[in-house]
C-alpha positions in Angstrom: -22.8 -31.9 31.2 -25.0 -28.8 31.6 -25.2 -26.6 28.6 -24.5 -22.9 29.2 -26.5 -21.9 26.1 -29.8 -20.2 26.4 -32.9 -22.4 26.1 -34.4 -20.3 23.2 -31.7 -21.5 20.7 -32.7 -24.0 18.1 -32.1 -27.6 19.1 -29.3 -28.0 16.5 -27.4 -25.2 18.3 -27.8 -26.6 21.9 -24.4 -28.3 21.9 -22.4 -28.9 25.1 -19.8 -26.3 25.9 -16.9 -28.7 25.4 -18.2 -29.6 21.9 -18.4 -25.9 21.0 -14.8 -25.3 22.3 -13.6 -28.3 20.3 -15.3 -27.0 17.1 -13.9 -23.6 17.6 -10.4 -24.9 18.1 -10.8 -27.1 15.0 -12.0 -24.2 12.9 -9.1 -22.1 14.2 -6.6 -24.8 13.4 -8.1 -25.2 9.9 -7.7 -21.4 9.2 -4.2 -21.4 10.5 -3.3 -24.3 8.2 -5.0 -22.5 5.3 -3.0 -19.3 6.0 0.3 -21.3 6.2 -0.5 -23.0 2.9 -1.6 -19.8 1.2 1.4 -17.7 2.4 3.9 -20.4 1.5 2.4 -20.7 -2.0 2.5 -16.9 -2.5 6.1 -16.8 -1.2 7.2 -19.4 -3.7 5.3 -17.9 -6.6 6.6 -14.3 -6.0 10.1 -15.3 -4.8 9.6 -13.7 -1.4 12.5 -14.3 1.1 10.5 -13.5 4.2 7.4 -11.9 5.6 5.5 -11.5 8.9 1.7 -11.8 9.3 -0.8 -10.7 11.9 -4.5 -11.5 12.1 -6.6 -9.8 14.7 -10.2 -11.0 15.1 -12.7 -9.6 17.5 -9.9 -7.7 19.3 -7.8 -10.9 19.8 -4.6 -11.8 18.1 -5.1 -15.1 16.3 -2.0 -15.1 14.1 1.3 -13.3 14.7 4.2 -15.1 13.1 7.0 -14.9 10.5 7.7 -16.9 7.4 11.0 -17.5 5.6 14.1 -15.4 6.1 14.6 -11.9 7.5 18.2 -12.1 6.1 19.0 -14.7 3.5 22.8 -14.3 3.6 22.9 -14.8 7.4 20.1 -17.4 7.4 18.1 -15.4 10.0 14.4 -16.4 10.2 11.6 -13.8 10.0 9.5 -13.5 13.1 6.8 -11.3 14.6 9.6 -9.1 15.9 11.4 -8.6 12.6 11.7 -4.9 11.7 10.5 -4.0 8.2 10.3 -0.7 6.3 6.6 0.3 6.3 6.9 2.4 3.1 3.5 4.1 2.4 1.8 2.5 5.4 3.6 5.4 7.1 1.0 7.8 5.7 -1.6 6.8 8.3 0.7 7.8 11.0 1.5 11.1 9.3 -2.3 11.7 8.9 -2.7 10.9 12.6 0.0 13.3 13.6 -1.7 16.1 11.6 -5.0 15.4 13.4 -3.3 15.4 16.8 -2.1 18.9 16.0 -5.6 19.9 14.9 -6.8 18.6 18.3 -4.1 20.7 19.9 -5.4 23.8 18.2 -2.2 24.3 16.3 -3.6 23.6 12.9 -6.9 23.5 10.9 -7.5 21.1 8.1 -8.5 23.9 5.7 -5.3 26.0 6.5 -3.3 26.8 3.3 0.0 24.9 3.4 1.7 28.1 2.2 0.7 29.7 5.5 2.5 26.9 7.4 5.6 26.2 5.3 7.5 29.2 3.9 8.8 29.8 0.4 6.6 27.4 -1.4 5.9 27.8 -5.2 3.2 30.3 -6.1 1.2 27.5 -7.8 0.7 25.9 -4.4 -0.6 29.0 -2.8 -4.2 27.8 -2.3 -3.5 24.2 -1.6 -4.9 23.1 1.8 -3.7 20.6 4.4 -6.9 18.7 3.8 -6.1 18.4 0.1 -2.6 17.1 0.9 -4.1 14.5 3.2 -6.5 13.3 0.5 -4.2 13.4 -2.5 -6.5 16.0 -4.2 -4.0 18.9 -4.1 -2.8 18.5 -7.7 0.8 18.9 -6.5 3.1 16.8 -8.7 4.3 13.5 -7.3 8.1 13.7 -7.0 8.6 9.9 -7.5 7.3 10.5 -11.0 10.0 13.0 -11.9 12.6 12.2 -14.5 15.3 9.7 -13.5 14.1 9.8 -9.8 14.7 6.0 -9.5 18.4 6.5 -10.3 19.0 8.6 -7.2 17.5 6.4 -4.6 20.7 6.5 -2.4 21.1 10.3 -2.5 20.5 12.2 0.7 18.3 15.1 -0.3 17.7 18.1 1.8 14.1 19.1 2.2 14.5 22.0 -0.1 16.1 19.8 -2.7 13.2 17.4 -2.6 10.7 20.2 -3.2 12.8 21.6 -6.0 12.2 18.4 -7.9 8.6 19.5 -8.5 8.6 23.2 -7.6 8.5 24.4 -11.3 5.8 22.0 -12.3 2.2 23.3 -12.6 -0.5 21.7 -10.6 -1.7 18.5 -12.3 -5.3 19.7 -11.9 -7.2 22.4 -10.0 -7.0 21.5 -6.3 -9.9 19.5 -5.1 -11.1 18.5 -8.6 -9.3 15.1 -8.9 -7.5 12.4 -7.0 -3.9 11.7 -7.8 -1.7 9.8 -5.3 1.2 12.2 -4.4 4.1 11.4 -2.1 5.0 15.1 -2.4 1.7 15.9 -0.5 2.7 13.7 2.4 6.2 15.0 2.4 4.8 18.5 2.7 2.6 17.3 5.6 5.8 16.2 7.4 7.1 19.8 7.1 3.8 21.1 8.4 4.1 18.8 11.4 7.7 20.1 12.1 6.7 23.7 11.8 3.6 23.4 13.9 5.1 21.3 16.6 8.6 22.6 16.8 9.9 19.1 16.7 11.4 16.8 14.0 8.8 14.6 12.4 10.4 11.4 13.8 10.4 12.9 17.3 6.8 14.0 17.1 5.4 10.7 16.1 7.6 8.9 18.6 6.4 11.0 21.5 2.7 11.4 20.6 2.0 8.0 19.0 4.6 5.2 19.5 5.6 5.8 23.1 2.0 6.0 24.4 1.1 2.8 22.6 4.3 0.9 23.7 5.4 0.6 20.0 9.0 0.2 21.1 10.4 -1.0 17.7 8.7 1.6 15.6 10.7 4.7 14.6 11.8 6.8 11.7 14.2 4.9 9.6 18.0 5.5 9.9 20.2 3.4 7.7 23.2 4.1 9.9 21.6 3.2 13.2 21.9 -0.3 14.7 18.4 -1.6 14.7 17.8 -4.9 16.4 16.0 -7.5 14.2 16.2 -5.3 11.1 15.3 -7.3 7.9 17.3 -7.0 4.8 15.5 -6.0 1.7 15.4 -8.0 -1.6 14.4 -7.8 -5.2 13.6 -10.5 -7.7 14.9 -9.5 -11.2 13.0 -12.2 -13.0 15.8 -14.8 -12.7 17.6 -14.5 -9.4 17.1 -13.0 -5.9 19.2 -9.9 -5.3 19.9 -7.5 -2.4 17.7 -4.5 -3.1 19.1 -1.1 -3.5 18.2 1.2 -0.6 16.4 4.4 -0.6 17.7 7.2 1.5 15.1 7.9 4.3 15.4 11.6 3.4 13.3 10.8 0.3 10.2 9.1 1.6 10.4 11.1 4.8 6.8 11.4 6.2 5.4 9.8 3.1 7.1 6.4 3.7 10.0 6.6 6.1 8.9 4.6 9.2 10.0 1.1 10.2 8.1 -1.3 12.4 7.2 -4.9 13.4 4.1 -7.0 13.3 4.1 -6.9 17.1 4.0 -3.1 17.1 1.4 -3.0 14.3 -0.9 -5.1 16.4 -0.7 -2.5 19.1 -1.5 0.2 16.5 -4.6 -1.8 15.4 -5.8 -2.0 19.0 -5.4 1.8 19.3 -7.6 2.3 16.3 -10.4 0.5 18.1 -10.2 2.9 21.0 -9.8 6.6 21.7 -6.3 6.3 23.2 -4.7 8.4 20.5 -7.6 10.1 18.8 -11.3 10.2 19.6 -13.4 7.7 17.7 -15.3 10.4 15.9 -12.0 11.8 14.5 -10.8 8.3 13.5 -14.1 7.9 11.6 -13.3 11.2 9.7 -10.0 9.6 8.6 -12.0 6.7 7.2 -14.5 8.7 5.2 -14.1 8.9 1.4 -13.2 12.3 0.1 -15.6 14.2 -2.1 -14.3 16.1 -5.1 -15.7 19.4 -6.3 -18.0 17.5 -8.7 -19.5 15.5 -5.9 -17.9 12.2 -6.7 -16.0 10.2 -4.1 -12.3 9.2 -4.4 -12.1 6.0 -2.2 -9.5 7.7 0.0 -9.7 9.4 3.4 -6.9 10.8 5.4 -4.0 8.3 5.0 -6.3 5.4 4.4 -8.0 3.9 1.4 -11.7 3.3 2.0 -14.1 1.0 0.1 -17.0 -1.4 0.5 -16.5 -5.0 -0.9 -19.8 -6.8 -1.3 -21.2 -5.0 1.6 -18.1 -5.3 3.8 -16.4 -2.1 4.8 -12.6 -2.2 4.2 -10.1 0.4 5.4 -6.6 -0.3 4.1 -3.3 1.0 2.8 -0.4 -0.7 1.1 3.3 0.4 0.7 6.2 -0.3 -1.5 9.8 0.8 -1.4 13.1 -0.7 -2.5 13.3 -4.2 -0.9 10.0 -4.1 0.9 6.2 -4.4 0.4 3.6 -3.9 3.1 -0.2 -3.8 3.6 -2.8 -3.5 6.3 -6.5 -4.5 5.7 -9.1 -3.6 8.4 -12.5 -5.2 7.8 -14.0 -3.0 10.5 -17.6 -4.3 10.5 -16.3 -7.9 10.6 -13.7 -7.0 13.3 -10.9 -8.6 11.3 -7.5 -7.0 10.6 -4.8 -8.5 8.5 -1.2 -7.0 8.4 1.5 -8.3 6.1 5.1 -7.0 6.1 7.5 -8.4 3.5 11.2 -7.9 2.7 10.7 -8.0 -1.1 9.7 -5.2 -3.4 7.9 -7.7 -5.7 5.9 -9.4 -2.9 2.6 -7.5 -3.5 1.7 -7.7 0.1 -1.7 -6.3 -0.6 -2.7 -9.4 -2.5 -1.4 -11.6 0.3 -3.3 -9.8 3.0 -6.5 -9.7 0.9 -6.2 -13.5 0.4 -5.8 -14.0 4.2 -8.7 -11.8 4.9 -10.9 -13.9 2.6 -10.1 -17.0 4.7 -11.9 -15.2 7.6 -14.5 -13.3 5.5 -15.1 -15.4 2.4 -17.4 -12.8 0.9 -14.5 -10.5 0.2 -12.6 -13.1 -1.8 -11.6 -12.0 -5.3 -13.7 -13.8 -7.8 -11.8 -15.6 -10.6 -11.5 -13.4 -13.6 -13.0 -14.8 -16.8 -12.6 -13.5 -20.4 -15.2 -11.0 -21.5 -16.3 -9.9 -24.9 -13.7 -7.7 -26.6 -15.4 -4.9 -28.5 -12.1 -3.3 -29.4 -9.9 -6.0 -30.8 -7.7 -3.5 -32.5 -6.7 -2.1 -29.1 -6.0 -5.6 -27.9 -3.8 -6.3 -30.9 -1.9 -3.1 -30.2 -1.3 -4.0 -26.5 -0.4 -7.6 -27.3 2.2 -6.2 -29.8 3.4 -3.8 -27.1 4.5 -6.8 -24.9 6.6 -8.2 -27.8 8.3 -4.8 -28.1 8.8 -4.6 -24.4 10.7 -8.0 -24.4 12.7 -6.9 -27.5 13.6 -3.6 -25.9 12.1 -1.6 -28.7 9.3 0.3 -26.9 9.0 3.9 -28.1 8.7 6.6 -25.5 6.1 8.3 -27.7 3.7 5.4 -26.9 3.3 7.0 -23.5 1.9 10.3 -22.2 4.5 12.8 -21.2 4.1 12.1 -17.4 4.2 8.4 -18.1 7.4 8.8 -20.1 9.1 10.4 -17.1 7.8 7.6 -14.8 8.6 4.6 -16.9 11.9 5.5 -18.7 14.4 4.1 -18.4 14.3 2.0 -15.2 10.7 0.8 -15.1 10.5 0.0 -18.7 13.6 -2.3 -18.2 11.8 -3.9 -15.2 8.8 -4.5 -17.5 11.0 -6.1 -20.0 12.5 -8.5 -17.4 9.1 -9.4 -16.0 7.3 -10.0 -19.3 10.3 -11.9 -20.5 10.2 -14.2 -17.5 6.7 -15.3 -18.5 8.2 -17.1 -21.5 6.5 -17.3 -24.9 3.0 -15.8 -24.7 0.3 -18.4 -25.3 -2.8 -16.5 -24.6 -3.9 -12.9 -24.1 -7.4 -12.6 -22.7 -9.4 -9.4 -21.9 -10.9 -9.8 -18.4 -11.9 -6.2 -17.5 -12.6 -3.0 -19.2 -14.0 0.3 -17.8 -13.9 4.0 -18.6 -13.0 6.1 -15.6 -13.0 9.8 -16.1 -11.4 10.5 -19.5 -9.2 7.4 -19.5 -9.9 3.8 -20.5 -8.7 0.9 -18.4 -8.2 -2.6 -19.9 -6.9 -5.6 -18.0 -5.7 -8.9 -19.5 -4.8 -12.3 -18.3 -1.4 -13.1 -20.0 -0.3 -16.7 -20.0 3.2 -17.6 -21.0 5.1 -20.8 -21.2 6.8 -20.1 -17.9 4.1 -18.2 -15.9 1.0 -16.0 -16.0 0.0 -12.5 -14.9 -2.8 -10.0 -14.9 -1.6 -6.9 -16.8 -3.6 -3.8 -17.0 -3.2 -0.6 -19.0 -4.7 2.8 -18.5 -5.1 4.5 -21.9 -5.6 8.2 -22.6 -8.3 9.3 -25.1 -5.6 9.4 -27.8 -4.6 5.8 -27.0 -1.3 6.7 -25.3 -0.3 4.8 -22.2 -1.0 6.5 -18.9 0.0 3.6 -16.7 0.6 -0.2 -16.5 -0.1 -2.5 -13.6 1.1 -6.1 -13.1 -0.1 -8.8 -10.8 1.6 -12.2 -11.1 -0.9 -15.1 -11.0 
């Protein structure tokens, strides 16, 4: 058979076309099997009822399928057409809507939000739209207000949502630091409504979803009949439960959209074209923000941006009651991975990163090994903290004031349940330590009789806890 390869290729590459096709098919089949094995292992480990996965490579869809159950009680399988809550993956659509209005000449990125939305607190007077987009405004995050988790079902008015944080001072001078703020993206939704004269859901429907044929994507409505809607679940450390639901009035433009893998594939295609926004504008969304001191934040407009071992990654994850989502775009490698799961403990980001590593091995997370512990007294303190967490005797005063509001009472109970599910702790190894800004970050591998996890603490200069992050292993 005639080879269709050019004559200048090395002899070892001059293979017949049929052979090349066979090799390509075999490689594709091997990757598909690897994905199935990896996803099934993650679902079992994290007690995930169902999820859907998409992989787009070189502009072609190579994986689009569901795993497990969209509804456990009704025994309905998850598919590429199952509708999931997007949670904070919504933010990239909100950012796109803002840039569309900028393109229309109805907004400017450096407009003050107080000039666009009336009756805002005086402390927010100089906050700009750009700062809201980049989480550098300093406006307090409403999800960190006291007892917020207890009111997930409550239908807030827009004014009521803003009142949750209206009396709080800015966390820092606008533009000087990065602090993820759902309030900022809630405000952007109000900006969109004022500037366009349309409801947020109507605007994104007309300007983004309809032009792209994203027929299953919309603003969430818990009363509407939504075909193929997934049920949301939580794992309490012992059993699977129906998750509580969050009123869509709360996440709003920060996390209120629903979609499918099929529609998200269409969205990814649009990001490789100028169908919605010019490519130069898209690139501005994917450029890391610089703070007033010149340092970069790793976040653009509605997207996280980073470089992993020379590979550019644009991504965003989301989490809300009953759901976990993530999109990873390895733009230079032309690989996109999207994971939508109906479990709020699924950690979709870790699953999508694992799948991405099957196609681009260089971005695989390296196994964490124990490092020298130069502050054993801090380790002893944190190890004892876990015992107190399981015993239910953690003192609020061990946390900073904002962390007290965030963790107590609900999240500290969740921590108790999770750490207790690991069983008797057998080892506690320091694997990472860094100083970022004024805070110290320490991460440990915690191995128990029944499981293992990577648990990280962010500690203030006085040793109080700023945050805790958990990744089951």
